N, C-alpha and C positions, 0 to 999 in steps of 0.2 A: 432301366437306363435313364428315364426322365428324372427320377429322384436323384440319381448321381449327378446329372447335369445341373439340376436345381441347387443341390448342395455345393457343387463346385462354383457356380455363379455367386451363391450367397457368400461363401468364404472369400472369394476373390474380391467382392465389393467391400465386405467388412474389413478384410485385411488391408485394403488400400486406404482406409480412413484412419487406421490406428497410427499414432505417432510414437516414435521411439522416446525413451526417457529424456534424452538430450533435446529432442525437438520440443517436448512438452514444457521444458524449462525456458525456452526462448519466448520473449514477449511477442505479442501480436504486433505487426508493423505499425498499426494505428496507435499502439500504446507508447511507443518510443517517441519522446518529445525532447527537443532541445529547448532550453529557455532562451528567449530572445534577448539580445544584448540590452535593449532599452527597458525590458520588463522586470528585471531583478538585479540586485547587487551580485557581484562576482561570487561571494561565498554562498549565496542561495543557489546560483547556477551549479556550483560544485556539488552541493548537497543533493539537488534533484538529479543531476546526471549520475551520481553515485547510487542514488536510490534505485534508479532503473536497472543497475547491475545486480541488485538484490532480488529481483523478480524470480520467483520459483524456489527461493530458500524456505525451508520449513518453519512453521510457527513452533516455538518452544516457550512455554510459560517460564518467565524469569530469564529468558535467553537474551544474550547481548553479543553474540559472536557469529562470524561467518561459518565456523566449523560446526557449531551445534544448532544454530538457528536463533530466531528473535521472537520476542513478544512485541506487542504494538509499541509500547513506550521504549523498550530496549532498542528497537530499530531507530527511533528518533534520537535517543541518546548517542548511539553509535555514529549515526550520520553527522550530527552537528559537532560532536567531539572530533571525529577524524577528518572531516572535510572543511570545517569552519573554525575549529578550536573554540567552540561555544559549548559551555557545560550547562546542560539542561537537567532539571530534576528527573529522578529515575522513574517515578511512577506517574500514572495519569492523574491521580489525586494531587500529587505534589506539584505537577505542572499547573494544574488549575489553581492551586493555592498560592503559587509564586506570583510575585508582582510583575506580571507580564502584560504587555499591551493587549487588551481585548479588541477583537476585530469583528465587525458586523459581517454577516454572510455575504451581503452584496459588495463588500469591500475586500474580499479575500484576494491575496496575492500569492504567487508561487512561493513555497517555503513556509507558509503558515501551518500551524498545527490545528487540525480540525478534530473536534471531540463529539462522541456519540454515546448514547446509552444503549447497551446491547443486552442488558439483563432485566429489562423492565425497570420500574421505579423511576426515581427522579435524578439519580446520581449518574454522572458521566463516568464510564469505565473503559472507554476505548478511544484511541487516538490514531490519527493518520497524518500523512504529509500531503498538503494540498500542492498540486503540480500545475494548476491552470486548467482552463477549458472545463471547469466544473468536475474535475477528476482528482482522485487522491490515491496515494500508494499506502498500503498498510499490511500488517500481519494479522489476518483475521481471527483465527482460533485454531485449537488443536486439530490436527488432521488436514489443515489447509497450508498453503504457501503464500508468501508475500505476493501481492497482486495489485492491480489497478482496478478501482471501481469508480463508477460515476455517482456523483452526489445527486443526480436526477433520479437514480434508482429509487423506487418507492420506499424500500426498507431504510436506506441511508437518509433519504429526505425526511422521513417520519422520525427518525431517531437522532438526527443532528441536534446538538445542544449549543455549541459555542466554538469560538476559534481564538487562538493566541498567536502573537508574533514574537519570535525570539530575537 
């Protein structure tokens, strides 16, 4: 009988911590941020606010759509094209090669593209959208979904390479 009670309590506790699929896609309350009126131009606010609605959408290599998913650069292309009518290069490498304003890390503003090297070596191969408060939204990799991460995280801090402003 005590085994039954123990199992019942175990499953009751575990079951109460599981989220439904729709709950899992909702951003944490601390992750949702509105861009302050004085901190960014109107088009940047639109891009960032729209980016928050993409949280939980799956990563898809080469992806650029709500229906199928996004890769890291495809997400930025989609956001800037649809929310600000700004056409940005399609790939991370092309973004870095374009004649865009370089931004020092201590001068980041919401809407800047932040670049990282995630496969070792010296080449930047990942990009995200800086949203302020030392955080960025990005599509990390296969098997993951669009999410917010902190640039203070040891992994992202170590692998940060540069930033650009569109």
